[in-house]
C-alpha positions in Angstrom: -12.1 -16.2 4.7 -14.9 -17.3 2.4 -15.0 -20.8 1.1 -16.8 -21.4 -2.3 -18.0 -24.8 -1.1 -19.3 -23.3 2.1 -17.3 -25.6 4.3 -14.9 -24.6 7.1 -11.3 -25.4 6.3 -9.0 -26.3 9.3 -7.0 -23.3 10.5 -3.7 -25.1 10.0 -4.6 -25.8 6.3 -5.2 -22.1 5.7 -1.9 -21.3 7.5 0.0 -23.8 5.4 -1.5 -22.4 2.2 -0.6 -18.8 3.1 3.0 -19.7 3.8 3.8 -22.1 1.1 7.2 -21.4 -0.4 5.8 -21.1 -3.9 3.2 -18.5 -2.9 5.7 -16.5 -0.8 8.2 -16.5 -3.6 5.6 -14.8 -5.8 4.6 -12.3 -3.2 8.2 -11.4 -2.4 8.9 -11.0 -6.1 6.2 -8.4 -6.4 7.2 -6.6 -3.2 10.9 -6.5 -4.2 10.3 -5.3 -7.8 7.2 -3.1 -7.5 6.5 -1.8 -4.0 10.0 -1.2 -2.7 11.4 0.5 -5.8 8.4 2.9 -5.8 9.4 3.9 -2.2 13.2 3.9 -2.8 12.8 6.5 -5.6 10.7 9.1 -3.8 11.5 12.7 -4.5 10.8 13.4 -0.7 12.7 10.8 1.4 11.3 12.0 4.7 8.9 9.1 5.5 8.9 5.9 7.4 7.7 2.5 6.2 5.9 0.1 8.6 5.7 -3.4 7.3 3.3 -5.8 9.1 3.5 -9.5 8.7 2.8 -12.7 10.7 4.9 -14.5 13.3 3.7 -17.7 11.7 5.7 -16.9 8.6 8.7 -19.3 8.3 11.9 -17.8 9.8 13.8 -17.8 6.5 11.1 -15.6 4.9 11.0 -13.3 8.0 14.7 -12.8 7.6 14.4 -12.2 3.9 11.7 -9.6 4.5 13.8 -7.7 7.0 16.8 -7.8 4.8 14.9 -6.5 1.8 13.4 -3.6 3.6 16.6 -2.6 5.4 18.8 -3.0 2.3 16.5 -0.8 0.2 15.3 1.9 2.7 17.6 1.5 5.7 17.0 0.2 9.2 16.3 3.7 10.6 13.5 4.3 8.1 11.8 0.9 8.1 9.9 -0.9 10.9 9.3 -4.6 10.1 6.8 -6.0 12.7 5.7 -9.6 13.0 2.5 -10.1 14.9 0.2 -12.9 16.0 -3.2 -13.1 14.4 -5.3 -10.0 15.0 -6.6 -6.8 13.5 -4.0 -4.9 11.5 -5.5 -1.6 12.5 -4.9 -2.2 16.2 -1.3 -3.1 15.5 -0.6 -0.1 13.4 -2.3 2.2 15.9 -0.1 0.9 18.6 3.0 1.4 16.5 2.1 4.9 15.5 1.4 5.9 19.1 4.8 4.5 20.1 6.4 6.8 17.5 4.5 9.8 18.8 6.0 12.3 21.2 3.5 12.5 24.1 4.7 16.0 24.9 4.4 17.3 21.4 1.7 15.5 19.5 1.9 16.2 15.8 -0.3 15.3 12.9 0.7 12.2 11.0 -0.2 11.0 7.5 -0.8 7.3 7.5 -0.8 5.8 4.0 -2.2 2.4 2.9 -0.1 0.4 0.5 -0.4 -3.3 -0.2 2.6 -5.6 -0.8 2.1 -5.8 -4.6 1.1 -2.2 -5.3 3.1 1.1 -5.8 2.9 4.8 -5.5 4.3 7.4 -7.9 7.8 8.7 -7.4 6.6 12.0 -6.1 3.7 10.6 -4.0 5.3 11.4 -0.6 5.9 15.0 -1.7 2.4 15.4 -3.1 0.8 13.6 -0.1 2.6 15.8 2.3 1.4 19.0 0.6 -2.3 17.8 0.6 -2.0 16.6 4.2 -0.8 19.9 5.4 -3.6 21.6 3.5 -6.1 19.4 5.2 -4.6 19.8 8.7 -4.9 23.6 8.5 -8.6 23.2 9.1 -8.3 21.1 12.3 -9.5 22.9 15.4 -9.2 20.1 18.0 -7.1 17.0 18.8 -10.0 14.8 17.7 -10.1 16.2 14.1 -9.1 14.0 11.2 -9.6 13.6 7.5 -9.1 10.9 4.9 -7.6 11.8 1.5 -8.2 9.8 -1.6 -6.0 9.9 -4.7 -8.3 8.2 -7.2 -6.3 8.3 -10.4 -3.7 5.7 -11.2 -3.0 2.7 -13.4 -4.0 -1.0 -13.3 -1.0 -3.1 -14.1 -2.1 -6.5 -15.4 0.4 -9.4 -15.2 -0.1 -12.7 -17.0 1.3 -15.0 -19.5 4.7 -13.4 -19.4 3.1 -10.1 -20.5 2.6 -6.7 -18.8 -0.3 -4.3 -19.6 -1.2 -0.9 -18.2 -4.6 0.7 -18.3 -6.1 3.9 -16.8 -7.9 3.6 -13.4 -9.9 6.1 -11.6 -11.7 5.0 -8.4 -12.6 7.3 -5.5 -11.6 6.0 -2.1 -9.5 3.2 -3.6 -7.2 1.5 -1.1 -4.0 2.4 -2.9 -2.5 5.5 -1.3 -5.6 6.1 0.9 -4.3 8.5 3.5 -5.5 9.3 7.1 -4.3 12.7 8.4 -4.7 13.0 12.2 -2.8 13.5 15.4 -0.5 10.5 16.2 -2.8 9.7 19.2 -5.9 9.3 17.1 -8.4 6.4 17.5 -8.9 6.5 13.7 -7.1 4.0 11.5 -7.3 3.4 7.8 -7.1 -0.4 8.3 -10.2 -0.5 10.6 -12.6 0.9 8.1 -14.4 0.0 4.8 -12.5 2.2 2.4 -15.3 2.1 -0.1 -17.6 3.8 2.4 -15.1 6.5 3.5 -16.8 9.2 1.5 -20.2 8.5 3.1 -19.1 8.0 6.7 -15.9 10.1 7.3 -14.6 13.6 6.8 -12.6 13.3 3.6 -11.2 14.9 0.5 -10.8 13.6 -3.1 -7.8 15.0 -4.9 -8.6 14.8 -8.6 -6.1 16.9 -10.5 -5.3 14.1 -13.1 -2.0 13.1 -11.5 -1.4 9.3 -11.6 -0.6 8.5 -8.0 -0.6 4.7 -7.8 -0.3 1.4 -9.6 -2.8 -1.4 -8.7 -1.3 -4.7 -9.6 -3.7 -7.3 -11.1 -2.6 -11.0 -11.3 -4.0 -14.4 -10.8 -3.7 -14.2 -7.0 -5.8 -11.1 -6.5 -9.0 -9.5 -7.6 -9.2 -9.0 -11.4 -12.0 -6.5 -11.0 -9.3 -3.9 -10.6 -9.4 -3.5 -14.4 -12.7 -1.9 -15.5 -14.0 -2.5 -19.0 -12.2 -2.4 -22.3 -9.8 0.5 -21.6 -7.1 1.4 -24.1 -3.6 0.2 -23.1 -1.2 2.9 -21.8 2.3 2.9 -23.3 5.1 1.9 -21.0 6.9 5.1 -21.7 4.0 7.2 -20.4 3.8 5.1 -17.2 7.5 5.5 -16.6 7.1 9.3 -16.2 5.7 8.7 -12.7 6.9 5.2 -12.1 10.5 5.1 -13.4 11.0 1.5 -12.2 8.3 0.2 -14.5 10.8 -0.4 -17.4 13.0 -2.7 -15.3 9.9 -4.6 -14.1 8.7 -5.0 -17.7 12.0 -6.6 -18.5 11.8 -8.8 -15.4 8.3 -10.1 -16.4 8.7 -10.3 -20.2 12.4 -10.9 -20.6 12.4 -8.3 -23.3 
């Protein structure tokens, strides 16, 4: 973690800041009202969510995270894993392998989604189609490919207001998909996603479908909004993200 002053902050100080009640309340609010509704309303319900968090998270928040996921998606379809400090990619790879049938290894689509972002209501259906198309070209168990869905929206939250603008970024992190056998060494969390197009076999699906929402707020990187882009009406956003109207009311009170 970079420090603007160049000094090293004690590890315990960083831990305390990460798990402050005020910060976690905000993060959980985004997760509950943005990420989970986008998964709950999928046109294709045949998917599994894996949520990775830290064992250092206070117990009351660990319990809340499990309850949220299980209440919305069901305990059979959601794995909530609390891990010590370490590389997320290694943890996800271990979990995926644990879900893989050693006698009948199938291709798996692993999709990246942060805890304050969302995918379109038909993303699983759409991603499955494109993943199957990509896997048809595989000729060995070592084959893999990454799929980028570059078009979506930035959702800016601030001052009790909500604003949507167009976003088109190839190999963006939202919805970035790895298609590979479940035993693969590849992992979308162990790479620089901005370099995927240069370093990895990959596909960019650019048919003008809006596949994701990148949430922009005071706690993340405001560079997600590029330039002076015209605002997109809420009604247009709701075509692919039906929950957006309820979240607009949640933020604005209107």
